[in-house]
C-alpha positions in Angstrom: 61.5 98.0 104.0 59.8 99.8 101.2 61.1 99.3 97.6 60.6 102.9 96.7 60.6 105.7 99.3 58.3 108.6 98.9 60.8 111.5 98.6 58.0 114.1 99.0 57.0 112.8 102.5 57.6 115.2 105.3 58.9 113.3 108.3 57.1 114.2 111.5 58.6 114.6 115.0 56.8 111.4 116.2 58.2 109.5 113.2 61.7 110.7 114.0 61.3 109.7 117.7 60.1 106.3 116.7 63.0 105.9 114.3 65.5 106.9 117.0 63.9 104.3 119.4 64.2 101.7 116.6 67.9 102.5 116.1 68.6 102.1 119.8 66.8 98.7 119.8 68.7 97.5 116.7 72.0 98.7 118.3 71.3 96.9 121.6 70.2 93.7 119.8 73.4 93.6 117.6 75.6 94.2 120.7 73.8 91.4 122.6 73.9 89.0 119.6 77.5 89.7 118.5 79.2 90.8 121.8 80.8 93.5 119.6 80.6 97.3 119.5 78.3 98.7 116.8 79.0 101.4 114.2 75.8 103.3 113.4 76.0 105.6 110.3 73.5 108.1 109.0 73.7 111.5 107.3 73.2 114.8 109.1 70.1 116.0 107.3 68.0 118.8 108.9 64.4 119.3 108.1 61.5 117.1 107.2 62.9 115.5 104.0 65.4 112.8 104.9 65.9 110.9 101.6 66.3 111.7 97.9 68.7 110.5 95.2 71.6 112.8 96.2 71.3 111.8 99.9 71.2 108.1 98.9 74.4 108.6 96.8 76.1 110.3 99.8 74.9 107.5 102.2 76.1 104.7 99.9 79.5 106.5 99.5 79.7 106.8 103.3 79.0 103.0 103.7 81.8 102.2 101.2 84.2 104.5 103.0 83.4 103.0 106.4 83.9 99.4 105.1 87.1 100.4 103.4 88.4 102.1 106.5 87.6 99.1 108.7 89.2 96.7 106.2 92.3 98.8 105.9 92.6 98.8 109.7 92.1 95.0 109.8 88.8 95.3 111.8 86.4 92.5 110.9 82.6 93.2 110.6 80.7 90.4 112.3 77.3 91.6 111.1 75.9 94.5 109.2 72.4 95.8 108.4 71.1 98.6 106.2 67.8 100.2 106.9 66.1 102.3 104.3 63.2 104.2 105.7 61.5 107.6 105.0 63.1 108.8 108.2 66.5 108.3 106.7 69.0 105.7 105.7 70.9 103.9 108.4 73.9 101.4 108.3 74.8 99.3 111.3 78.0 97.2 111.6 79.0 95.1 114.6 82.8 95.3 114.7 85.4 93.1 116.3 87.6 95.8 117.9 87.8 98.3 120.7 85.0 100.9 120.5 87.3 103.9 121.2 89.8 102.8 118.5 86.9 102.4 116.0 85.5 105.8 116.9 88.9 107.4 116.2 88.9 105.9 112.7 85.3 106.9 112.1 86.1 110.5 113.1 88.9 110.5 110.5 86.2 109.8 107.9 83.9 112.5 109.3 86.8 115.0 109.0 88.4 113.8 105.8 86.5 116.2 103.4 83.3 118.2 103.0 81.3 115.1 102.2 82.6 113.4 105.3 81.3 116.4 107.3 77.7 115.2 106.4 78.4 111.8 108.0 77.1 111.1 111.4 79.0 108.0 112.6 78.3 106.8 116.1 80.1 104.0 117.8 78.2 102.3 120.6 80.3 100.4 123.1 79.4 97.1 124.8 77.8 99.1 127.6 75.3 100.6 125.1 76.8 104.1 125.4 78.1 106.2 122.5 81.8 106.8 122.4 82.4 110.6 122.5 85.0 112.4 120.3 86.0 114.2 123.4 87.1 110.9 125.1 90.3 111.0 123.0 90.8 114.8 122.7 88.9 115.6 119.5 87.0 118.9 119.4 83.3 119.0 118.9 82.0 119.0 115.3 81.9 122.2 113.5 78.9 123.8 111.8 78.8 123.3 108.0 77.7 126.9 107.5 79.9 129.0 109.7 82.5 126.9 111.4 81.3 127.4 115.0 80.5 124.4 117.2 77.6 122.6 115.5 75.6 122.0 118.7 75.6 125.7 119.4 74.3 126.6 116.0 71.7 123.9 116.2 70.5 125.0 119.7 70.3 128.6 118.6 68.8 127.8 115.2 71.5 130.0 113.7 70.8 128.8 110.1 67.6 128.0 108.3 66.7 124.5 107.2 66.7 125.8 103.6 70.2 127.3 103.9 71.6 124.0 105.4 69.8 121.8 102.8 71.1 123.9 100.0 74.7 123.7 101.3 74.3 119.9 101.9 73.2 119.4 98.2 76.0 121.7 97.0 78.6 119.5 98.9 77.1 116.3 97.5 77.1 117.7 93.9 80.8 118.8 94.3 81.7 115.3 95.6 79.8 113.6 92.8 81.7 115.7 90.3 85.0 114.5 91.8 83.8 110.9 92.0 82.7 111.0 88.4 
């Protein structure tokens, strides 16, 4: 894990694919080791730049919110790992609870406010599969830009990376102002 990440580095598709494979391997390893579902948290960040000071602040805020939500719900974390790479920041937590119940609580965080909308919180069950929002009646995530279903805008490339990045940083700045 590098001490200082190069914020100017443009992440390539092969690097993103390698990072995704690494996340899956870490998730599987944690499930096998702990026999618990795993929460995997990242930020939804489009484009080739995945880390900067503002994104790091948003990520750290997300980790604090996740841990507080789990603690409030009485859900123990049996193991956690934070990965800081140029491809993005990732937090993993093996949790001693039912995966669907944990996913419901994590969706509450994703929907709590504009900053939460930047959070990408997956919950991976003991079978290695992600728990879907739709499994308990939640609608698909909405686009930050227009409010349509996010996957439709992503598929159609409805918004430019620059538009989305500008909006993401606007959301973070507003949240930082509130947080002091």
